[in-house]
C-alpha positions in Angstrom: 0.9 5.3 22.9 2.0 7.5 20.0 -0.5 8.5 17.4 0.1 6.6 14.2 -3.2 7.3 12.5 -1.5 8.9 9.4 0.4 5.6 9.0 -2.4 3.2 9.4 -5.6 4.9 8.2 -4.4 4.5 4.7 -2.9 1.1 5.3 -3.8 -0.5 2.0 -3.3 2.3 -0.4 -0.3 4.3 0.8 3.3 3.6 1.9 3.9 5.9 4.8 7.7 6.3 4.5 7.5 7.0 0.8 4.7 9.4 0.9 5.1 11.4 4.1 4.4 15.1 3.9 8.1 16.0 4.1 10.7 14.3 1.9 12.1 11.3 3.5 15.9 11.0 3.7 17.5 7.9 2.2 18.4 5.1 4.6 16.8 2.9 7.1 14.3 4.4 9.6 12.6 3.1 12.8 9.8 4.5 14.8 8.9 3.2 18.3 5.8 2.8 20.5 6.1 4.3 24.0 6.6 0.8 25.3 9.9 0.6 23.4 8.6 -1.9 20.7 9.2 -1.0 17.1 6.1 0.4 15.5 7.4 0.9 12.0 10.7 0.4 10.2 11.7 0.6 6.6 14.3 1.7 4.0 14.2 4.4 1.4 16.7 4.7 -1.5 16.6 7.7 -3.9 13.3 8.8 -2.3 11.6 5.4 -3.1 10.4 2.9 -0.6 12.4 -0.4 -0.7 10.8 -2.2 2.2 8.7 -1.5 5.2 7.3 -3.4 8.2 4.5 -2.3 10.6 4.0 -3.9 14.0 1.3 -4.3 16.5 2.1 -2.6 19.9 3.1 -6.0 21.4 5.8 -6.4 18.8 4.1 -8.9 16.5 4.2 -8.2 12.7 1.2 -6.4 11.3 2.3 -5.6 7.7 5.2 -6.2 5.4 5.8 -4.3 2.1 8.6 -4.9 -0.4 9.1 -2.9 -3.6 10.7 -4.3 -6.7 10.8 -1.6 -9.4 7.2 -0.7 -10.0 5.8 -3.7 -8.1 4.6 -3.6 -4.5 4.2 -6.8 -2.6 2.2 -6.5 0.6 1.3 -8.9 3.4 -1.0 -8.1 6.3 -1.3 -10.4 9.4 -3.9 -11.0 12.1 -2.7 -10.4 15.7 -2.1 -14.2 16.1 0.4 -14.1 13.2 -1.8 -15.8 10.6 -1.8 -14.2 7.1 -4.8 -12.0 6.5 -4.1 -10.5 3.1 -1.5 -10.7 0.4 -1.5 -8.4 -2.5 0.6 -7.3 -5.5 0.2 -3.8 -6.8 1.8 -2.0 -9.7 2.8 1.6 -9.1 4.4 4.6 -10.9 8.0 5.5 -10.3 7.3 7.2 -6.9 5.2 4.3 -5.5 1.9 6.1 -6.1 -1.1 5.4 -8.4 -1.4 1.8 -7.3 -3.3 -0.8 -9.3 -4.2 -4.2 -7.8 -2.6 -7.0 -9.9 -3.3 -9.8 -7.5 -4.8 -10.1 -4.0 -6.0 -12.9 -1.8 -7.8 -12.3 1.5 -8.0 -14.9 4.3 -10.4 -15.3 7.2 -9.3 -16.0 10.8 -9.2 -19.7 10.1 -6.9 -19.3 7.1 -9.5 -20.0 4.5 -9.6 -17.8 1.3 -12.3 -15.1 1.7 -14.4 -15.1 -1.5 -17.4 -13.2 -0.1 -17.8 -11.0 2.9 -16.1 -8.1 4.6 -12.4 -8.2 5.6 -11.8 -6.1 8.7 -8.2 -5.0 8.9 -6.9 -4.1 12.3 -4.4 -1.3 13.2 -1.6 -1.5 15.7 -4.0 -1.0 18.5 -6.3 -3.8 17.2 -9.1 -1.4 16.2 -10.6 -1.7 12.8 -8.9 0.6 10.3 -10.4 -0.8 7.1 -13.5 -2.7 6.0 -12.9 -4.2 2.6 -15.9 -5.8 0.8 -15.3 -9.0 -1.2 -17.6 -10.6 -3.8 -16.4 -13.5 -5.9 -12.9 -13.1 -4.5 -12.5 -9.5 -5.6 -13.0 -6.1 -3.9 -16.5 -5.0 -4.8 -18.4 -2.3 -3.0 -17.3 0.5 -0.7 -14.0 0.1 1.1 -14.1 2.1 4.3 -10.9 3.4 5.9 -10.6 4.7 9.5 -8.0 6.4 11.6 -6.8 4.7 14.8 -9.5 6.6 16.8 -12.2 5.0 14.6 -13.1 8.1 12.5 -13.9 7.5 8.9 -11.1 8.9 6.7 -12.1 7.6 3.2 -14.7 5.6 1.3 -13.4 4.1 -1.9 -15.8 2.3 -4.3 -14.4 -0.7 -6.1 -15.7 -2.9 -8.9 -13.8 -6.1 -9.6 -10.6 -4.7 -7.9 -10.8 -1.4 -9.8 -11.2 1.9 -8.0 -14.3 3.7 -9.3 -14.6 6.6 -7.0 -13.2 8.0 -3.8 -14.3 10.3 -1.0 -11.9 11.5 1.6 -13.0 12.9 5.0 -11.3 15.5 7.3 -11.1 15.1 11.1 -14.4 17.0 11.3 -16.1 14.3 9.3 -16.7 16.5 6.3 -15.8 15.5 2.7 -12.6 17.0 1.6 -13.1 18.6 -1.8 -11.0 17.0 -4.6 -8.2 19.0 -6.1 -8.6 20.0 -9.7 
């Protein structure tokens, strides 16, 4: 399997094609797993993400993102195809600085998750995010992991608003914030 940790460890907060380290050329792109199945596909126009789909390694849909001006619509699915999370974010012109406008999480039975921890799986079905919900909103410390299970970030939310963030390097140490 190819390493897609940079794609999925920041699954809920970053759009990979639009925020890669190197500028992304306009057009449609596809990336594949070693088994030949599509891992990720998307389209970029004028340097801005238009749409993107992530897949589990067996070819089933994992996540869909569509952009409409400064609005990002995102849906995440369980491995069985049931909807796990749908969210609408507003963003700046480059797709960054996301703010949650609306989000609904679902448990494995399809019921709205009001209280508890939503565990989001990556392409390899390992947990890549643990999102705490209270009263239907993200409240508490959202933990993000790479595909090897290493903690990459802890983001504290109160009523869907990010309060603070700690990012971790591969060595497990906190990455100092840029000033």
